[in-house]
C-alpha positions in Angstrom: -0.2 -0.1 0.0 1.4 3.5 -0.8 1.7 5.7 1.9 0.9 9.2 1.8 2.9 12.0 1.9 3.5 13.8 5.4 3.2 17.3 5.8 5.6 19.3 6.7 6.1 20.5 10.0 6.5 24.4 10.7 9.5 25.5 12.2 8.5 28.7 14.3 11.7 30.0 14.7 10.8 34.0 15.5 9.1 35.3 18.4 6.7 38.2 18.9 6.9 40.8 21.1 5.6 40.4 24.3 2.1 41.5 24.7 0.7 43.4 27.4 -3.0 43.1 28.5 -5.6 43.4 31.4 -6.6 39.9 33.0 -10.0 40.7 31.4 -8.5 40.7 28.1 -6.2 37.8 28.5 -9.3 35.5 29.5 -11.1 36.9 26.2 -8.3 36.0 24.1 -7.9 32.7 26.1 -11.5 32.0 25.5 -12.2 33.4 21.8 -9.0 31.0 20.9 -10.5 27.9 22.4 -14.1 28.6 21.0 -12.3 28.5 17.5 -10.1 25.7 18.7 -6.9 27.2 18.7 -4.0 28.1 21.3 -4.0 31.6 22.3 -0.3 31.7 20.6 -1.9 30.6 17.2 -5.0 32.6 17.7 -2.9 35.9 18.0 -0.6 34.7 15.1 -3.7 34.8 13.0 -5.1 37.4 13.8 -2.3 39.6 13.2 -1.7 38.3 10.2 -5.3 38.1 8.7 -7.3 39.9 10.8 -10.2 37.8 11.4 -10.7 34.1 12.7 -13.8 32.0 11.7 -15.4 30.6 14.7 -16.1 26.6 14.1 -19.5 25.7 14.7 -19.9 22.6 17.1 -22.5 19.7 16.1 -24.3 20.9 19.0 -25.3 24.5 17.5 -26.4 23.0 14.4 -28.6 20.4 16.4 -29.9 23.5 18.5 -30.8 25.4 15.5 -32.9 22.4 14.0 -34.7 21.8 17.3 -35.6 25.5 17.4 -36.7 25.5 13.9 -39.1 22.7 14.9 -40.5 24.2 17.7 -41.5 27.2 15.3 -43.2 24.6 13.0 -45.3 23.3 15.8 -46.1 27.2 16.8 -47.2 27.8 13.3 -49.4 24.5 13.4 -51.1 25.8 16.7 -51.2 29.4 15.4 -53.1 28.1 12.1 -55.6 25.7 14.2 -56.2 29.2 16.5 -57.2 30.6 13.7 -59.6 28.0 12.5 -61.4 27.6 15.1 -59.6 28.3 18.6 -57.9 25.9 21.2 -59.6 24.5 24.5 -58.5 26.6 27.2 -56.6 23.6 28.5 -54.6 23.4 25.5 -54.3 27.7 25.5 -52.8 27.1 29.1 -50.3 24.7 28.0 -49.4 26.5 24.7 -48.4 29.6 27.2 -46.8 27.9 29.4 -44.3 26.4 26.9 -44.0 29.6 25.3 -42.8 30.8 28.6 -40.4 27.9 28.9 -39.1 28.6 25.3 -38.4 32.2 25.9 -36.6 31.4 29.5 -34.2 28.6 27.9 -33.6 31.1 24.8 -33.0 34.3 26.6 -30.6 32.1 28.8 -28.7 30.6 25.9 -28.3 34.2 24.5 -27.0 35.7 27.8 -24.1 32.7 28.2 -23.3 33.6 24.6 -22.8 37.6 24.9 -19.2 39.2 25.4 
């Protein structure tokens, strides 16, 4: 079986000047580097050379978006049913409770991801 060629290893033989930052800035850099799947050093090099870094989306993010879309489809079905003839009081209370729970969860997710 034919062996695949190895990637040439990059030799880092130069150093950037030391950079001073606050503890909060360092924490932000480390968090953004981790989110991008990079070390802080690699993150800073790419930012210095390219000026922007694409954040990798996790599989969980994609699944969450699909799940939220499915919830939206269900809500559209309820809305259609309301327009055609209404809901029973029990269904109405159940729907309002679900909407409040969804709002609480989504608000929590949004607040956790803001800088």
